N, C-alpha and C positions, 0 to 999 in steps of 0.2 A: 608523243601524239596525244596522250591523255591531257597533258598540260595545255596543249594548243586547243583542244576541245573545250576545256574549262574556261580558258581565256576568251575564246570567241563567244561562248555562252554568256559569260559575264558582261561582255561588251554589248551583245545583242539585247539582253534583258535590261541593261542599264539604259540603252537607247530607247527601248519601248517604254520604260517607266518615265524617262525624261519627257518624251513626247506626250504621254498621258498627263503628266503634271503641268506641262505648258498649256495644253488645251483646257484643263480644268481651271488653271490659274487665270487664263485670259477670260474665260467665261465668267469668272467671279468679278471681273472689272466691268462687266456689262450691266446696266440697270435693268431690272425686271419691268416689263411693260404691263401697265394696269389695264389697258384696253383689251377687250376680247372680241369686239365687233366694231367695224367701221361704220360711221354714218353713211347713208346712201349717197351715192354720187361723189365719193371721195377719190375713188381709184378707177382708172381705166386699165383693164387687163388686156394687154396687146399680145396676141399669139400668132406668130408666123406658122402656117400649117402646111405640111407636106404629107401626102399619102404614102403608104408603104408600110406602116406599122399596123398590125391587126388590132392593137389595143387603142388606136386613135380615138374611136368614138367613145369608149368608156372613160378615157382620161378627160376628154373635153366635157363630158356630161357631169363628172364629179365636180369640176370647178363651177359649172353653172349652178349646181345645187348648193355648194359650200359658200359661194360669194354672191348670193342673191342681193340685189340692191346696188351692186357695182356694175359698171358698163364693160362689156366684152367687145373687143374688136378683133375679128379673125381675118387674117390676110392670106388669100389663097391664089395660087397661080391660075391664070385663065385657062391653061391647058391641063388642069389636074381634075378630071371628072370625078374621081373617087372622093377627093377631099370635098368637092362641092356636094356630092351626094350625102356625105356624112353631115356636113354643115346644115343642109336643108332639112334633113331628118331630125336633127337635134333642135332646130328652130321650131319645127312643128310640135315636138314633144315638150318644149319648154316655152310656151307662149308668153309667160310673164317675164322671161329673162330680158334684160336690156342688152340686146345683141345686134351688132352690125357686122355683116360679112362683106368684105371688100375684095374685088378681083384685082390681080396684079399682072401686068404684061410680062413677057419673058425677061429674065434678068440677063443683062449683057455679060459677055465673057470678061473675066477679070474682076467682076464685082461680086462681093459677098451676097448670096441670095437672101440670107436672113436680114442683113442690114438694108438691102434693097427694099424689103417689105417694111421694115421698121421706119425707114425714112418716109415712106408714103404715109405711115400712120401718124407721124408728127403733125400733119396738117389737119387731121381728123379728131384729135384728142383735145378736149377743153377742160377735163377734170384736173384738179391740182396735183395729182400724183399719177405717174406713168409707170405701169408695171409691165416688164417684159417676162413672159412665162413660156417656156418651151411646150410644145404640144404633147409631150409625154410626161409632163410634170404637173402635180397638183399642189395647190396652196390653200391651207386651212385658214379659217377666219382669224385665229389667234396669231398665226404667223404673218398674215397680211397686215394685221394691226401693228404688230411689232416692227415690221419693215417700214410701214408708213411713219411710225413714231420716230424711228432712227433716221429716216430720210428727211424728216422735218428739221433735223439738226445738221446732217451731213448731206453731201451732194447726191450720194447713192448709197443704198443699203442692200446688201446681198445675203441670201439665205444659205443654210447649211444643208447640202444634199444628203438624202438617204434613199436607199433603193429597195423597192418592194418587188419580190420575185413574181414572175408570171407563171411559175410552176414547172419550168424546164430545167434540166441540168445546166445548160448554157446560161440561162437567166440567173440561176443560183450562183454560178461561178462569177458572173459579172457583178452580182449583188455583193458578194464577199469583198471584191476589190473596192467597191464604193464605200460600203459600210465600215470596213476595217481601216480605211485611210482618211475618210472625210473629215472627222474631227481633228485628227493630227495635222492634216494638210492645211485646212482653212483656219482653225482656231489656234492650234499650236504654233504655226508659223507667225500668226498675227501677234503672238505674245512677244516675239523677238524683232519683227520687222513691221513697219507701217505697211498696210495693205497696198499692193501694187497691181493686183488683178482682182477679178470678181468671179463669182459663180454665174456663168451665163445661163444656167437653167432657170434662175428666178431672181430678179432684183427689181428695186423700186427707186425711181428718181423723182425729185421735185420737177414739176413742169417748167418752172422758170429757169432751173439749172440746165435743162435740156435746150432751152432757147439760147442760153448764154454760150454754150459750147458749139452752137451751129448745127444742132440736131446730130444726125448720124452722117451727114455729108462728108465731113473731113476724113472718115474712116471707111468709106464704102469699098475701097480696094484692099482692105485688110481681111484676111481669112479668119484669124483668131479674133472674133468680134469682142469677146469678153476682155481680153488683154488690151485690145485697141481702144475700147471705150474707157477702160480704167486709166490708160495712159493719157488719153485726151482730157479726161476730167482732172487728173493731177496736173497736167500741163497748164490748165486754165485756172489753177489755184483752188480746185475743189478738194473734197475729202471723201474717202471710201470707208464705209462702216461694215465690217464683217460681223454679221449677226449670228446668234445661235439658234434663230428661228428655223425649224426644219422645213424643207421643201421635199416632197415625196416624188421620186422618179420611178416609173414603171414602163417598160417597153417590151415588145414582143421579140425576144431573142430566139430565133428559130432553132439554131443548132450551133455547134462549136465553130463552124466557119463564120457564122454571123457574129458570134462573140469575138472572134479574132478581128473582124472588121472594126468593131467598136474600140477594142483595146489599141489597135494600130492607129486609128484616128486620134484617140486621146493622147497617145505617146508622141505622135508627130506634133500635136499642138503643144505638148509640154516642152518638147525640144525647142520649138519656136519661142516659147516664153523664156526659157533659160538663156537662149542666145542673146536676148535683149537686157539681161541683167549684168551687173558688175561681177568681176571674178570673186569678190568677197561674198556676194549674195549667192552666186552659183555654188561656192564651196559650202556655205551654210545649208542651203537647200539639199545639196547632195548628202551631206552628213546626216541631216534629219530624216530624209525620205528616200534617198537613193542607196545609201549604204546598208540599212537594215535588211532588205531582201537579199543582198549579196552575202551578208553575215549568216542569214538563215539558211541559204543554200550551202554555205560553207560548213555549217553545223552538220547537215545531213551527209555531206561528203565525208567529213572526218569520222562521223559515227559509223558510216558504212565501212571505212577502211579499218577502224579499230575493231569493230564487230565483237564487242564484249558486253557483259552484263553491266559493267560500270558505265560504258558509253550509252547503253540503252536507258539506264537510270537517269543520266544527265539529260538525255533527250526528252524523257517523260516529264522531268521537272520543268524543262523549258516550255514544253507544250502546255502544261498545266498553268504555269504562270502567264504565258501568252494568252491563253483562253480566258483566264480570270480578268486580266486587264482589259481585253477587248470587250467582254460582256459588260463590265462595269462602265466603261466609257460609252458604249452604245446605249445602255440603259439610262444613263444620265442625260444624254442628248437626244435620243430618239424614243425614249419611253419604254424600250424593250431591248433585250439582248437579241441581236440578229445574227449571232455567230453559228456557223455550220462547220464543225471541227475539221472534217476531211477536206471540204471544198475551200475552207479558209487557208489551210496549209498549202493546198495546190495553187491557190491564187497568188500567195506570196512567192512561192517557188517559181512561178511563171513570169513574174515581173521583170527579171533581168532579160528574159527572152523577148518580151514585148518591147523593152527598151532597145534591144539590138535590132529588132524588126523595124522599129520607127527610124533608127539611124540609117538602115540600109535601103529602105523603100519609102519613097515620098509620094506615092500615088495612093490616095485615100478614097474611100467610098462612103457616101452618106445617102442611105436609102437607095433611091434610083439614080443618084448622081455620082460621077467620078471626077476627081480633081488631081492634077499633077502639081505638087507643092514644091516650089523652090525657096520661097520665103513667105512670111505672113502677107506681104503686099506684092507677091509675085507668084501667081497661080493661074491655072487655066483648066477649063473643062476638057475631059477626054472621053 
């Protein structure tokens, strides 16, 4: 049994180090952007807004302050009074902001509500660059400049998500999942495979490229909007640039049940993404990102069975190396180590359970909305 523990520990740590090296290696291939601030009028920041997050007002306000001189377009459902209240309050508090608030009629069943709003925005944007930014995500001026620089060469440039805790246990747990995996998933995978999806929380397109692909109309019936847009761009001969520019996500996660809703939705979307890949790509992604949590859970299982000081020493060494690698990677890409030891361990141990949940249940919740998901282009409101 001790031999098995040592073998699994070696494979797990080898996988962890490999993923870190892939992420760092890919980042080194990216040119550093010299721009730190965009000229006024370069970028339209398009944000589909939905109430239900207690941090909505503060997140929107941060962007208004950070990207002064760029134009904001907020798209709000006609029947969402709380979102309208927040928008009008911020418009009064930021009179110098270039801000347009646009109402949207109810989204038809079977249509992605985010894409429904983005399609309406295409007729309203005249700036050379079109930025899609989730309403819980902030984009600093340096990241905005880096994404615009990359989008001037590629069809779309997408940012690297990091999570800022809102101060609750559930938020910290969600944050450990994002911060522990973001660089490995987006940067590390890009070292081995051309980008086939993008981070839907924040990305920038050239306006003429958006015109070239027919705006968002061809993918309105796709639930996984980030994968659908990436596929559409590649199908039309475009290219996707995975940037190391951070985008900061912070959302009000009320409790563990709310945390489970987020994780369930993300894993359902991940399964939809995997379904569209070749067997070879599925195998590679599983080896890089699906297998390590299973190995980590196996380590704890074996150590509990052996129950000796030797097994405890092995686990202590694994935890120490794991923590060191994660802190180094996070410090490199996010400017600080965001590691919370106990919650980080819990987050990784929970990942196989989240995967199983996503496989067994296909009804997801997004704030006030519920969808039954059969495929990315086959879903309905419930």
